[in-house]
N, C-alpha and C positions, 0 to 999 in steps of 0.2 A: 548481392542483398545482405544486409547487416540487420540484425536484432538489435533493438535499443529497450532497455528498460528504464523508466523514469516516472515521471508524475506531471500530470496536469498543472500548471504553475497558478497558484492563485494566494492572495493575502488569506491571512489568519483573520476570521471575522470578529465583528465585536458583538456577536450574539452567541448564547451557548444555551445548551439544553439540560433541562433538569431531569432528575432521575426517572420522571414520570412522561419524559419525550417532549414537553411543552417547550417553547422557545421563551428564554428570557433575554430581555435588553439590558436591564440592570445587572451589573456585574461587579464582583468584588474587586478589590486593588490587586489580588493575585491574577485573577483573570483578565483584568487590564492589561496588566504588565506582560503576560504571557504571549509571546509570538508577536510583541508589537513591533511594527516594520518588518516582518519576515513573511516569506512566501513558502509554499510547500517545495519549492525548487530550492531555496536556502537551507530549509531542513532535511532536504533530501541529501543534497551536497555535504552538508555537517554530518549526517548519520553515516553516509557511505565513507567518507574519510576516515572515522573514527572506529565504525564496526563493520564496513563492506557487505551491509545487508544484501543488496541487490546482487553483488558478486558471487556471494554464498549462496542464496537461492538460485543462481544459475548453475553453481557448480553441483550442487546437491540434487538438482532436476533437470541436468542436461539431456539425457536420454529422454525423459518424457515430454520435454520441450522439442527436441527434433521429431520426435514421433508425431506430435501435435502438428507440427508445421507440415510434415509429410503427407498426413491424413487430409489437411486442409487443402493443400495443393492439390493432392491427388483427385479429391473429390471435386474440384474446381474443373480439372481438365476431362473427367469423365462426364460431367455434366455439358461441357462445351462439344464433346465428340457424339453426345447423345443429341446434339441439336439444340440444347437448353442454352439460354443466354447465360455468358460467364458472369461471374459475380465482379463487383467493380473493384474490391480487395480478394484475392482468391485466399489469402491468409487471415481473413477477419474471425475465422471461428478459432483458429489457433491462438490468435491474439487474445482473444477474450479467455479460452482455456487457461491460458498464462497468467493473466489478470487475475483470474478466481483463484488460482493455486497460490499466487503469492499473497493474495488477501488473507486466504484460509493458513499460511504458513504462519503469517502473524499472529491470527486468532487462535491457533492450536499450540502456539509456543514452540514452533519447531527450531529456532534459533538457541534455544535455553540450552547451555552446556556444549554449544556447537563454537559460538563465538565468544571469544575472550570477552568478559565483562557483561555477558548475557545470561540469566536476566538481570536487567539494570536494577539500581538501587531504588529508582523512582517507582518502577513497575512493583517491586516486592513490597514497596510501602504504599501502594493502593494510590499512588498520586495521579490525580485527574483533574485536569482543568475543565472537564465537563461540567463540574459541580461550582457552586457558589465557594464552598470551602475546599479547595484543591488538595490541601495537603491534611485534611481532617482523616482520622484513621480508618482505614477500610481494607477489604480484601484485596490481596494481591492481584494485579491485572496484566494481561500480556505486554511484553516491552514493545515499545514504539506506538503505542495506540494511546496516547495521552488525550487527546482530543478526538481522535479518529480520522482527522483531515488527511494525514500523511497516507494512511491505508487506503482511504476512499478515493485520494488523487492517483493512486499509482496505476500506469498504463505501459502497455508493450505495445511496440509497432515495430515495421521494416522501413529502412531506408535504402 
């Protein structure tokens, strides 16, 4: 069994959310150009090559990841021993926990100062393609959460 950290591969859409949460179809030139022709898989490969985010996450959390997988598997075996039907994916709870931990690590800026070049200049400048004016002056944001699609598409699974 091998643990895989990756993303659900999807294209960057042509719709963006306003600060109030409403979806706007009209977009600025900067928004239209951002991510054009790229998918979350492309972005994940670029970020992993440059920053090793998922590798660093695993290295920082390997004991917790192993514990989560162990608990998930043991719980499945106990259920089967007690006559309950076994789950289709005995590691499902662990994968969900790993996904949540990665998404929280991004939001909580866990990689700042750990990975060379993080926080990124774009994050320090508050660049966000969620807004009509992505380069407008605003408060710093967490690195790697420009549109939120990379973070939300993260997935963990076993092969």
